HTML snippet that shows the backbone in 3Dmol.js (N, CA, C, O; Angstrom):
<script src="https://3Dmol.org/build/3Dmol-min.js"></script>
<div id="view" style="width:600px;height:400px;position:relative"></div>
<script>
const pdb = `
ATOM      1  N   UNK A   1     147.935 158.663  49.275  1.00  0.00           N
ATOM      2  CA  UNK A   1     146.697 158.794  48.543  1.00  0.00           C
ATOM      3  C   UNK A   1     146.364 157.430  47.938  1.00  0.00           C
ATOM      4  O   UNK A   1     147.233 156.776  47.361  1.00  0.00           O
ATOM      5  N   UNK A   2     145.142 157.015  48.065  1.00  0.00           N
ATOM      6  CA  UNK A   2     144.710 155.724  47.542  1.00  0.00           C
ATOM      7  C   UNK A   2     144.511 155.784  46.037  1.00  0.00           C
ATOM      8  O   UNK A   2     144.048 156.788  45.496  1.00  0.00           O
ATOM      9  N   UNK A   3     144.863 154.713  45.382  1.00  0.00           N
ATOM     10  CA  UNK A   3     144.639 154.626  43.948  1.00  0.00           C
ATOM     11  C   UNK A   3     143.239 154.066  43.696  1.00  0.00           C
ATOM     12  O   UNK A   3     142.771 153.194  44.428  1.00  0.00           O
ATOM     13  N   UNK A   4     142.591 154.562  42.676  1.00  0.00           N
ATOM     14  CA  UNK A   4     141.271 154.055  42.319  1.00  0.00           C
ATOM     15  C   UNK A   4     141.307 153.534  40.898  1.00  0.00           C
ATOM     16  O   UNK A   4     142.125 153.973  40.089  1.00  0.00           O
ATOM     17  N   UNK A   5     140.426 152.603  40.594  1.00  0.00           N
ATOM     18  CA  UNK A   5     140.350 152.053  39.251  1.00  0.00           C
ATOM     19  C   UNK A   5     139.535 152.978  38.368  1.00  0.00           C
ATOM     20  O   UNK A   5     138.348 153.197  38.610  1.00  0.00           O
ATOM     21  N   UNK A   6     140.175 153.519  37.347  1.00  0.00           N
ATOM     22  CA  UNK A   6     139.481 154.426  36.442  1.00  0.00           C
ATOM     23  C   UNK A   6     139.485 153.903  35.014  1.00  0.00           C
ATOM     24  O   UNK A   6     138.860 154.500  34.137  1.00  0.00           O
ATOM     25  N   UNK A   7     140.179 152.800  34.768  1.00  0.00           N
ATOM     26  CA  UNK A   7     140.334 152.276  33.417  1.00  0.00           C
ATOM     27  C   UNK A   7     139.047 151.828  32.757  1.00  0.00           C
ATOM     28  O   UNK A   7     138.954 151.846  31.530  1.00  0.00           O
ATOM     29  N   UNK A   8     138.062 151.431  33.521  1.00  0.00           N
ATOM     30  CA  UNK A   8     136.813 150.944  32.954  1.00  0.00           C
ATOM     31  C   UNK A   8     135.809 152.036  32.626  1.00  0.00           C
ATOM     32  O   UNK A   8     134.687 151.747  32.209  1.00  0.00           O
ATOM     33  N   UNK A   9     136.203 153.279  32.811  1.00  0.00           N
ATOM     34  CA  UNK A   9     135.290 154.397  32.611  1.00  0.00           C
ATOM     35  C   UNK A   9     135.801 155.299  31.492  1.00  0.00           C
ATOM     36  O   UNK A   9     136.983 155.282  31.146  1.00  0.00           O
ATOM     37  N   UNK A  10     134.894 156.077  30.943  1.00  0.00           N
ATOM     38  CA  UNK A  10     135.289 156.970  29.853  1.00  0.00           C
ATOM     39  C   UNK A  10     136.121 158.125  30.402  1.00  0.00           C
ATOM     40  O   UNK A  10     136.115 158.405  31.601  1.00  0.00           O
ATOM     41  N   UNK A  11     136.823 158.775  29.510  1.00  0.00           N
ATOM     42  CA  UNK A  11     137.619 159.944  29.904  1.00  0.00           C
ATOM     43  C   UNK A  11     136.717 161.036  30.462  1.00  0.00           C
ATOM     44  O   UNK A  11     137.069 161.701  31.437  1.00  0.00           O
ATOM     45  N   UNK A  12     135.548 161.222  29.840  1.00  0.00           N
ATOM     46  CA  UNK A  12     134.600 162.225  30.321  1.00  0.00           C
ATOM     47  C   UNK A  12     134.126 161.896  31.739  1.00  0.00           C
ATOM     48  O   UNK A  12     134.048 162.784  32.588  1.00  0.00           O
ATOM     49  N   UNK A  13     133.815 160.642  31.993  1.00  0.00           N
ATOM     50  CA  UNK A  13     133.371 160.253  33.339  1.00  0.00           C
ATOM     51  C   UNK A  13     134.462 160.501  34.368  1.00  0.00           C
ATOM     52  O   UNK A  13     134.177 160.968  35.471  1.00  0.00           O
ATOM     53  N   UNK A  14     135.704 160.195  34.023  1.00  0.00           N
ATOM     54  CA  UNK A  14     136.812 160.432  34.953  1.00  0.00           C
ATOM     55  C   UNK A  14     137.037 161.919  35.180  1.00  0.00           C
ATOM     56  O   UNK A  14     137.331 162.338  36.300  1.00  0.00           O
ATOM     57  N   UNK A  15     136.904 162.719  34.129  1.00  0.00           N
ATOM     58  CA  UNK A  15     137.067 164.173  34.259  1.00  0.00           C
ATOM     59  C   UNK A  15     135.962 164.757  35.133  1.00  0.00           C
ATOM     60  O   UNK A  15     136.231 165.578  36.010  1.00  0.00           O
ATOM     61  N   UNK A  16     134.728 164.337  34.897  1.00  0.00           N
ATOM     62  CA  UNK A  16     133.611 164.837  35.708  1.00  0.00           C
ATOM     63  C   UNK A  16     133.757 164.426  37.164  1.00  0.00           C
ATOM     64  O   UNK A  16     133.464 165.217  38.060  1.00  0.00           O
ATOM     65  N   UNK A  17     134.200 163.214  37.410  1.00  0.00           N
ATOM     66  CA  UNK A  17     134.399 162.750  38.782  1.00  0.00           C
ATOM     67  C   UNK A  17     135.435 163.612  39.496  1.00  0.00           C
ATOM     68  O   UNK A  17     135.269 163.938  40.671  1.00  0.00           O
ATOM     69  N   UNK A  18     136.491 163.978  38.798  1.00  0.00           N
ATOM     70  CA  UNK A  18     137.520 164.845  39.393  1.00  0.00           C
ATOM     71  C   UNK A  18     136.954 166.216  39.725  1.00  0.00           C
ATOM     72  O   UNK A  18     137.245 166.776  40.782  1.00  0.00           O
ATOM     73  N   UNK A  19     136.146 166.755  38.823  1.00  0.00           N
ATOM     74  CA  UNK A  19     135.550 168.073  39.062  1.00  0.00           C
ATOM     75  C   UNK A  19     134.619 168.037  40.269  1.00  0.00           C
ATOM     76  O   UNK A  19     134.662 168.935  41.110  1.00  0.00           O
ATOM     77  N   UNK A  20     133.781 167.013  40.362  1.00  0.00           N
ATOM     78  CA  UNK A  20     132.861 166.931  41.494  1.00  0.00           C
ATOM     79  C   UNK A  20     133.607 166.693  42.800  1.00  0.00           C
ATOM     80  O   UNK A  20     133.190 167.178  43.852  1.00  0.00           O
ATOM     81  N   UNK A  21     134.696 165.956  42.740  1.00  0.00           N
ATOM     82  CA  UNK A  21     135.503 165.743  43.944  1.00  0.00           C
ATOM     83  C   UNK A  21     136.079 167.065  44.435  1.00  0.00           C
ATOM     84  O   UNK A  21     136.135 167.314  45.640  1.00  0.00           O
ATOM     85  N   UNK A  22     136.506 167.910  43.505  1.00  0.00           N
ATOM     86  CA  UNK A  22     137.052 169.219  43.874  1.00  0.00           C
ATOM     87  C   UNK A  22     135.999 170.099  44.529  1.00  0.00           C
ATOM     88  O   UNK A  22     136.340 170.969  45.331  1.00  0.00           O
ATOM     89  N   UNK A  23     134.738 169.894  44.207  1.00  0.00           N
ATOM     90  CA  UNK A  23     133.652 170.688  44.783  1.00  0.00           C
ATOM     91  C   UNK A  23     133.041 170.029  46.012  1.00  0.00           C
ATOM     92  O   UNK A  23     132.011 170.484  46.510  1.00  0.00           O
ATOM     93  N   UNK A  24     133.657 168.972  46.503  1.00  0.00           N
ATOM     94  CA  UNK A  24     133.075 168.132  47.540  1.00  0.00           C
ATOM     95  C   UNK A  24     133.066 168.694  48.954  1.00  0.00           C
ATOM     96  O   UNK A  24     133.200 167.931  49.911  1.00  0.00           O
ATOM     97  N   UNK A  25     132.918 169.972  49.112  1.00  0.00           N
ATOM     98  CA  UNK A  25     132.780 170.561  50.449  1.00  0.00           C
ATOM     99  C   UNK A  25     131.786 171.716  50.358  1.00  0.00           C
ATOM    100  O   UNK A  25     131.773 172.459  49.377  1.00  0.00           O
ATOM    101  N   UNK A  26     130.969 171.856  51.373  1.00  0.00           N
ATOM    102  CA  UNK A  26     129.932 172.893  51.368  1.00  0.00           C
ATOM    103  C   UNK A  26     130.494 174.293  51.160  1.00  0.00           C
ATOM    104  O   UNK A  26     129.864 175.116  50.496  1.00  0.00           O
ATOM    105  N   UNK A  27     131.667 174.576  51.716  1.00  0.00           N
ATOM    106  CA  UNK A  27     132.260 175.904  51.559  1.00  0.00           C
ATOM    107  C   UNK A  27     132.579 176.190  50.098  1.00  0.00           C
ATOM    108  O   UNK A  27     132.423 177.322  49.639  1.00  0.00           O
ATOM    109  N   UNK A  28     133.020 175.179  49.368  1.00  0.00           N
ATOM    110  CA  UNK A  28     133.329 175.375  47.952  1.00  0.00           C
ATOM    111  C   UNK A  28     132.060 175.624  47.145  1.00  0.00           C
ATOM    112  O   UNK A  28     132.034 176.486  46.268  1.00  0.00           O
ATOM    113  N   UNK A  29     131.021 174.872  47.443  1.00  0.00           N
ATOM    114  CA  UNK A  29     129.743 175.063  46.745  1.00  0.00           C
ATOM    115  C   UNK A  29     129.195 176.454  47.048  1.00  0.00           C
ATOM    116  O   UNK A  29     128.729 177.144  46.141  1.00  0.00           O
ATOM    117  N   UNK A  30     129.245 176.871  48.306  1.00  0.00           N
ATOM    118  CA  UNK A  30     128.752 178.198  48.694  1.00  0.00           C
ATOM    119  C   UNK A  30     129.547 179.296  47.997  1.00  0.00           C
ATOM    120  O   UNK A  30     128.973 180.294  47.561  1.00  0.00           O
ATOM    121  N   UNK A  31     130.848 179.123  47.889  1.00  0.00           N
ATOM    122  CA  UNK A  31     131.676 180.123  47.205  1.00  0.00           C
ATOM    123  C   UNK A  31     131.300 180.226  45.738  1.00  0.00           C
ATOM    124  O   UNK A  31     131.185 181.331  45.208  1.00  0.00           O
ATOM    125  N   UNK A  32     131.107 179.102  45.078  1.00  0.00           N
ATOM    126  CA  UNK A  32     130.704 179.094  43.666  1.00  0.00           C
ATOM    127  C   UNK A  32     129.346 179.758  43.499  1.00  0.00           C
ATOM    128  O   UNK A  32     129.158 180.558  42.583  1.00  0.00           O
ATOM    129  N   UNK A  33     128.396 179.437  44.374  1.00  0.00           N
ATOM    130  CA  UNK A  33     127.065 180.044  44.294  1.00  0.00           C
ATOM    131  C   UNK A  33     127.149 181.560  44.450  1.00  0.00           C
ATOM    132  O   UNK A  33     126.476 182.299  43.732  1.00  0.00           O
ATOM    133  N   UNK A  34     127.972 182.019  45.384  1.00  0.00           N
ATOM    134  CA  UNK A  34     128.123 183.456  45.606  1.00  0.00           C
ATOM    135  C   UNK A  34     128.718 184.128  44.370  1.00  0.00           C
ATOM    136  O   UNK A  34     128.257 185.193  43.959  1.00  0.00           O
ATOM    137  N   UNK A  35     129.726 183.518  43.784  1.00  0.00           N
ATOM    138  CA  UNK A  35     130.337 184.082  42.580  1.00  0.00           C
ATOM    139  C   UNK A  35     129.352 184.127  41.414  1.00  0.00           C
ATOM    140  O   UNK A  35     129.335 185.091  40.649  1.00  0.00           O
ATOM    141  N   UNK A  36     128.542 183.096  41.281  1.00  0.00           N
ATOM    142  CA  UNK A  36     127.543 183.083  40.212  1.00  0.00           C
ATOM    143  C   UNK A  36     126.464 184.146  40.428  1.00  0.00           C
ATOM    144  O   UNK A  36     126.002 184.778  39.479  1.00  0.00           O
ATOM    145  N   UNK A  37     126.074 184.330  41.681  1.00  0.00           N
ATOM    146  CA  UNK A  37     125.033 185.302  42.001  1.00  0.00           C
ATOM    147  C   UNK A  37     125.503 186.730  41.742  1.00  0.00           C
ATOM    148  O   UNK A  37     124.741 187.557  41.241  1.00  0.00           O
ATOM    149  N   UNK A  38     126.753 187.017  42.082  1.00  0.00           N
ATOM    150  CA  UNK A  38     127.261 188.384  41.974  1.00  0.00           C
ATOM    151  C   UNK A  38     127.950 188.672  40.646  1.00  0.00           C
ATOM    152  O   UNK A  38     128.185 189.836  40.321  1.00  0.00           O
ATOM    153  N   UNK A  39     128.271 187.661  39.887  1.00  0.00           N
ATOM    154  CA  UNK A  39     128.975 187.799  38.611  1.00  0.00           C
ATOM    155  C   UNK A  39     130.417 188.248  38.767  1.00  0.00           C
ATOM    156  O   UNK A  39     131.213 188.046  37.850  1.00  0.00           O
ATOM    157  N   UNK A  40     130.774 188.833  39.859  1.00  0.00           N
ATOM    158  CA  UNK A  40     132.146 189.236  40.164  1.00  0.00           C
ATOM    159  C   UNK A  40     132.232 189.407  41.669  1.00  0.00           C
ATOM    160  O   UNK A  40     131.247 189.747  42.324  1.00  0.00           O
ATOM    161  N   UNK A  41     133.383 189.174  42.195  1.00  0.00           N
ATOM    162  CA  UNK A  41     133.502 189.237  43.644  1.00  0.00           C
ATOM    163  C   UNK A  41     134.975 189.351  44.018  1.00  0.00           C
ATOM    164  O   UNK A  41     135.846 188.803  43.342  1.00  0.00           O
ATOM    165  N   UNK A  42     135.235 190.064  45.093  1.00  0.00           N
ATOM    166  CA  UNK A  42     136.590 190.101  45.602  1.00  0.00           C
ATOM    167  C   UNK A  42     136.636 189.341  46.917  1.00  0.00           C
ATOM    168  O   UNK A  42     135.609 189.110  47.555  1.00  0.00           O
ATOM    169  N   UNK A  43     137.814 188.967  47.301  1.00  0.00           N
ATOM    170  CA  UNK A  43     138.003 188.066  48.433  1.00  0.00           C
ATOM    171  C   UNK A  43     137.283 188.523  49.697  1.00  0.00           C
ATOM    172  O   UNK A  43     136.600 187.721  50.335  1.00  0.00           O
ATOM    173  N   UNK A  44     137.418 189.780  50.069  1.00  0.00           N
ATOM    174  CA  UNK A  44     136.811 190.214  51.326  1.00  0.00           C
ATOM    175  C   UNK A  44     135.286 190.130  51.286  1.00  0.00           C
ATOM    176  O   UNK A  44     134.658 189.988  52.335  1.00  0.00           O
ATOM    177  N   UNK A  45     134.677 190.214  50.108  1.00  0.00           N
ATOM    178  CA  UNK A  45     133.223 190.055  50.021  1.00  0.00           C
ATOM    179  C   UNK A  45     132.819 188.615  50.327  1.00  0.00           C
ATOM    180  O   UNK A  45     131.787 188.375  50.954  1.00  0.00           O
ATOM    181  N   UNK A  46     133.622 187.672  49.890  1.00  0.00           N
ATOM    182  CA  UNK A  46     133.341 186.270  50.188  1.00  0.00           C
ATOM    183  C   UNK A  46     133.445 186.040  51.694  1.00  0.00           C
ATOM    184  O   UNK A  46     132.594 185.373  52.282  1.00  0.00           O
ATOM    185  N   UNK A  47     134.478 186.587  52.313  1.00  0.00           N
ATOM    186  CA  UNK A  47     134.682 186.425  53.754  1.00  0.00           C
ATOM    187  C   UNK A  47     133.531 187.051  54.540  1.00  0.00           C
ATOM    188  O   UNK A  47     133.104 186.506  55.557  1.00  0.00           O
ATOM    189  N   UNK A  48     133.030 188.192  54.072  1.00  0.00           N
ATOM    190  CA  UNK A  48     131.912 188.844  54.758  1.00  0.00           C
ATOM    191  C   UNK A  48     130.627 188.044  54.619  1.00  0.00           C
ATOM    192  O   UNK A  48     129.803 188.041  55.534  1.00  0.00           O
ATOM    193  N   UNK A  49     130.442 187.375  53.507  1.00  0.00           N
ATOM    194  CA  UNK A  49     129.195 186.663  53.216  1.00  0.00           C
ATOM    195  C   UNK A  49     129.158 185.253  53.808  1.00  0.00           C
ATOM    196  O   UNK A  49     128.108 184.804  54.267  1.00  0.00           O
ATOM    197  N   UNK A  50     130.275 184.564  53.800  1.00  0.00           N
ATOM    198  CA  UNK A  50     130.312 183.160  54.216  1.00  0.00           C
ATOM    199  C   UNK A  50     131.019 183.001  55.568  1.00  0.00           C
ATOM    200  O   UNK A  50     131.849 183.829  55.944  1.00  0.00           O
ATOM    201  N   UNK A  51     130.686 181.945  56.280  1.00  0.00           N
ATOM    202  CA  UNK A  51     131.324 181.721  57.591  1.00  0.00           C
ATOM    203  C   UNK A  51     132.709 181.089  57.432  1.00  0.00           C
ATOM    204  O   UNK A  51     132.955 179.985  57.918  1.00  0.00           O
ATOM    205  N   UNK A  52     133.606 181.798  56.747  1.00  0.00           N
ATOM    206  CA  UNK A  52     134.959 181.293  56.481  1.00  0.00           C
ATOM    207  C   UNK A  52     135.978 182.355  56.824  1.00  0.00           C
ATOM    208  O   UNK A  52     135.689 183.551  56.768  1.00  0.00           O
ATOM    209  N   UNK A  53     137.163 181.918  57.175  1.00  0.00           N
ATOM    210  CA  UNK A  53     138.255 182.878  57.330  1.00  0.00           C
ATOM    211  C   UNK A  53     138.829 183.158  55.952  1.00  0.00           C
ATOM    212  O   UNK A  53     138.603 182.383  55.022  1.00  0.00           O
ATOM    213  N   UNK A  54     139.560 184.242  55.805  1.00  0.00           N
ATOM    214  CA  UNK A  54     140.114 184.596  54.512  1.00  0.00           C
ATOM    215  C   UNK A  54     141.080 183.541  54.006  1.00  0.00           C
ATOM    216  O   UNK A  54     141.176 183.333  52.797  1.00  0.00           O
ATOM    217  N   UNK A  55     141.792 182.875  54.889  1.00  0.00           N
ATOM    218  CA  UNK A  55     142.752 181.860  54.457  1.00  0.00           C
ATOM    219  C   UNK A  55     142.056 180.643  53.830  1.00  0.00           C
ATOM    220  O   UNK A  55     142.670 179.896  53.068  1.00  0.00           O
ATOM    221  N   UNK A  56     140.792 180.454  54.151  1.00  0.00           N
ATOM    222  CA  UNK A  56     140.054 179.350  53.533  1.00  0.00           C
ATOM    223  C   UNK A  56     139.582 179.740  52.163  1.00  0.00           C
ATOM    224  O   UNK A  56     138.940 178.942  51.481  1.00  0.00           O
TER     225      UNK A  56
END
`;
const viewer = $3Dmol.createViewer("view");
viewer.addModel(pdb, "pdb");
viewer.setStyle({}, {cartoon: {color: "spectrum"}});
viewer.zoomTo();
viewer.render();
</script>
C-alpha cells in the first residue's frame, strides 16, 4: 500500500478523505442509497435490487 502525505491537512480533512475513499465504488454508493431509501433492509433485498452477488 502506498503512503500518502497527510501531515499538511487537518484531521477533519483526513477523516473525510478516508470516508470518501471507502465509498469509492458505484456498488457502495448504490447500497447506501438503497438503505437510505428503505430505512431498513436485509441482505437478500439488496441482492434482489442491485446487480451484485450476495458475497459482494
